[in-house]
N, C-alpha and C positions, 0 to 999 in steps of 0.2 A: 326410197324416200327417207330422209333423215327425220328421226323423231325428236321433237323439241325436248330440251333438257333444262330443268330448273335446279339450280344449285344454291343452297343456302350456306353462307360462310359465317361462322361465329365471330363476333367482334372480340378480338383478343388483344391483350396488352403487348403480345409478341408481334414482330413486324410481318410475319408471314401472312396474316389476315388481310391487311391493307394491300400488300404486294399482289396477292392472288386476286383480290377484288379488282384492283386497277388493271392488271394484265388482261383478265377475262373481259372486262368492260371495254377495253380499248382494242383488243386484238381477236376476240372470239365471238363473232356475231350470232352463232347458232346455240349459244348457251345463255340462258337468262339467269342472272346472279342477283342475290339479295343478301344483305347483311342482317343477321339476327343477333339480339342482345340477350335473350333469355329463352327458357323452355317454351313459354307460351308463344312467342314470336316464331320459334322453330316449327311449331305445328301449324300455326295460322298461315304461314307462307306456303305450306303444302309442297315442299320441294321433293324432287326425286332423290337428291343426294344432299346430305348435310356434312360439311367439313368442320370438324371440331377438334380442339386440342385437349390434352390431358389436364390443363389448368382450369378448365371450365368447371365451376363448383356444382353445377346442376347436371353434370354428366354422371349419372348413377345407373345402377342395375335396372331400376324401375324405368328410367328414361329410355334405356336401350330396348327394353321389352316393349314399351309403348311405341317407339319408333318402328320397330319391326312390325307391329300390328298395323301401323299406319302406312306401311310400304316404303318407308324412308331408309335408304341405304347410308350407313355411317362410314365416314372416312376419318380415321384418327391421325392427328399430327403430333409428333413427339420430337423432343430434342435429343439428338444422337448422343450427346454427352451425359444425358440423364437416363440411365437404364431403368430407373423406377417408373418413369413416365410411360415408357413403352410397355413395361410389364403390367401397369395399371390398365392400359387400353386393351391388352390381350386378355387380362383377367375379366374385363367387362364383356368380352365376347366380340370385340371389333376385329374383323379379318382384313379390312383394307387399311393399311398403315403406311404413312409417308413421313419422311424426315422433314423437319422444319426448314432445313437449308436447301431442300430440293427446289430447283428452278421452276418458276410458275408454268413454263411451257411443258415441262415434264409432268407436272401435276395434272395439266389438262389432258394428257394422254390417258391417265388413269380415269379421270372423270368421264371422258368420252367412252371408255370401256364400259362404264356403268349406265350408259344411256339406254333407256327402255327401247326395245326394238320391236317393230311389227313386220320386219322384213321376212322374206320367204325362208331364209336359212334359219332364222330364230324359231319359226313355227314348224317347218317341215324337215330341216336337215340336221337339227341337233341330235346327236347320238344319245341313246338311252344307256347311260353307264351303270344303271342299277342292275341290269341283267345282261350277262355275257352270252354271246351266241354260241359259245363253246363251253363244254364242261371242264376243259383244261384251262389252267391259268396261263397268262402270257409269260414271255421270257425277257430277261434283261441282258442286253448286250452292251458291254462297256468298251469304248474305243479310246485308245490313248497312244502316246508316243512322244518323243522329245520335240522341242520346238523346230519347225521347219520340215517336219516329216509329212505334213498333209493329213494329220489325223482328223481334224475338224471336217475337212472336205470329204474324207472317207465316211465319217459318220452321217453327214448330210446325204451322201450318195446311197448309203445303205437304207436310210429311211425312205428316200425317194423310190428305191427299187422295190421295197416291201410294200409301200403305201397303197398302190392300186389294188393289190390282191389281199392284203391283210391290214387290219386296223393297227396303225403304227404311231408311236409317240416319240419325238426327239426331245430329249431333256439336256439342257446345257448346264452341267455340273462343274464346269471348269472354273475353279475359284481363283485362278491366276490370270488367265487371259480369256475371259468369257467373250464370245464373238459370234454366236449363232444368229442372234437377232440382227446384228449389223450385216452379217454375210447374206442373209435372206431378206433384208428390208422389213423385218418384223418390228412391231412396237416394243420398246424396252420395258414398258409397264403394262400389265402386271408381269412380275417375273417369278423366279423360283422361290423367293421368300414368301411371296403372296400365296403361291401354290401350297407351300408347306403349312402356312398358317390356316388356310382354308381347308386343307385336307384334315388337319387336326380337329376342326370343328364340324366339317360337313362330309368328310370322307371323299368318295370318288366324285360326287357332284361338285365339290369344292375345287378339285383339280380341274375339272372340265370348265368351270367358270374362270379359272386363272390361266387358260391357254392364251398364247400370244395372238393378237390380231394379225391377220394376213391380208395385206393390200392386194396381193396376187395369190390366188388360191393355190395351195400346195397339196400334194396327195397324202400328206401326213399332218398330224397335229404337232404342236411344239410348245415347250415351256422355255421362255427366255431365261438367260443366265443373269447373274448379278449385274445391276446397272453400273456398278463400279467395283473394281477388285478390292478396294479398301473395306468393303462390307464382308469380307471372307469370314471374319470372326462371328458374324451373325448367322452363318450357315452351319448349323449343328449336324454332325455326321449321323447320329442315330435318328434324328428327325427326318433327314433326307432318306435314309434307308427305309423308314416306315412309309414314307410317301411313295417310293419306288415299289414297295411291296403292294401297296394299294393300287398302283397303276397296273399291276398284273391282272387285276380283275376287270379292267376296262380296255386294255389294248393287248393284242397278240404279240407285238414286238415293241419293246421299249429300248430305244437306242440312246446311250448316255455318253456324253463327252466328258473327259477328265482333264486334269491339269497336266501340262508337259513336265512338271516337277512333282515328284511323289516321294521325296526323301522323308524318312521318318524323323520328325522334329518334335516328338511328344514332350521332350524335356523343355521345349521353348514354346509351348502352346499348340503344338501339332499343326503347323501352318498348312500342311497339305493333307490333313486328316480326312477331309471329305472325299477326295479322290481315292485315297487309300481304302476307305470303307467301301466305296463303289466297286473298286477293282477286286476287293476281297469277296464281296457278296454276289457279284454278277454271275449269271449262268455261263457266259462265255466272255473272254477278254480278247479283243483284237488289237494288236500292236502294230504301229506303222513306222517303218524305217526308211530313211532317205538313202538312196544308193550312191553314197559318196564316202570317202574315208572319214570325214567329219561326222556324217550322219550315222555311219556304222558305230563309231565310238560312242556317240550320244545315245544310240539305241541300246548298246550294251550297258551303259551306265543306268539307263532307265530300267532295263531288265534286272539289274542287280538290286535296284530299290524295290521292285515288286516281287522278287523271288520268294521272300517270306510270306507273301500273300497268295501266290498262285503256283501250282505245280507246272503248268504249261500255259503258253500264250500262243494264239494263232497269229503268226507273224506275217505281215504284209510288207514286201519290198515295193515301195511306192515310187511312182514317177520314174519307172525304169526306161532308160534309153534303148534304142534299137540294138546296140551292141550286146550280144549274148554274154560276152565275157564279163561285163560289169555285174549283171545280175547274178551270175554263177559265183563270182568272187565274193560278193556281199553275203549270199546265202551260205557259202562254205565258211566264211569267217565267223558268222554268227553261230553256226552249229559247233565249230571247233572251240569257241570260247565259252558259250553259254550252255551247250549241250541240250538236254531235254527241255529246258525252260523255254527255248525258242519254239518248240512244237513244230508243226508243219509250216513251211514257208510258201507263200503265194506271191505272185508278181502282178503288179498293175502297171501298165505302160504309161509313159508320159503322153499327155494329150493336150494340145493347145486349147481345146474347148474348155478345159478346166479354168485356165486363166481368163478366157473371155467371160465365162459364167461368173467368176469372182468379180470382175469389173462391173458386170451388168446386174449383179445381185439376183441371178436366176439359177435354176438347176442346170447341170451339165447336159448338153444334148447328146444324141446318139453318136457313138464313136468308140474307139478302143477302150477308153476309161469306163464308160457306161457298160460296155459289154463285159469287161473284166469284173466289175462290181456285181453285175447280175450273176455271174458264175460264182463269185464269192458268197453272195447271199444264199444261193442254192446249196452250197457246201455247208454254210452255217446252219441252214434248216436241217440238213442231215445230221450234223453234230448235235443239235438240240434234241432231235428225235431220239438219237442213240443214247444221249445222257438221260433223257426222261424214261426210256425203256429200262436202262440200267438201274435207275432209282426205284422203279416199280418192282423189279425182280430182286 
């Protein structure tokens, strides 16, 4: 049963206020919306959520504290071109932030996420992230590879394989072509920026609150990637690494997607710095290569970019055809050129079920692909255990 949601929208001189009010009033029947002009009206309307921008003069630290006591969740609106406005909202402690230019239908996604729930899952199925079931912290597995190699599908499959037996989180850190939410039919908001903001203020429980909504229940949790690649400059590498480190306390396996491009561009703002930081700090890196001449060259270029970050990568020759000669030729070429950086090579066969699952937005069914990924996950478990024992000794 859907719980009624009351949303108060601050009357602002900026156009977002009227646009949001009109859209919700005309198109969203299960949200009650009210426009408020001042602090007093904001409390008298008793909303579940208050949408307010940084230009509101009565948005102060005292108001934020009073709103928290009243059980009102605040959503801050800022102008992307004005970094001071966003900084002010963050400084006041607001963790739900949206751009002024965000389409109203996308804002509704976030508002619906904040809907008070009395459903069974909210009461009985929410995991307690404050206490881990194991004394050991979880592991971070970074998955990457050049465009067309199937790295994203491999990351999703690994999370789906681990999920039934281990608490697993899939995090889309691809700042170039984020697509986990689209691939699995997840809501695009909240996303990774929300998770980082809430982790900074609330720790593990903040990440749990920023998980992507799942219309069709998956065996793992997920943090959606950037809603648009143009927001890459808002994704700060050290903030993300701090969040992933916190994730180790809540999930046994944290699978992270990275950008297909990882060239070192620090002299120009480090465009792919987030992916490079993830690849550097992960417990294990899994690289995916397409078994074609073009795919082999692209993977070698990718390996050359991450060579300064990792001594070895677990290399997957993905989408391998039935011809044994092709897989053997690719593996031999990779080892001959890249040497020890390639690490051990594994093969995952081509499976039409993968294409079907991509069209349907579902997980890949049982077949050659799923069987090979299950074997790969078992091998990764052994690698992680070996590395952990080596670190102890």
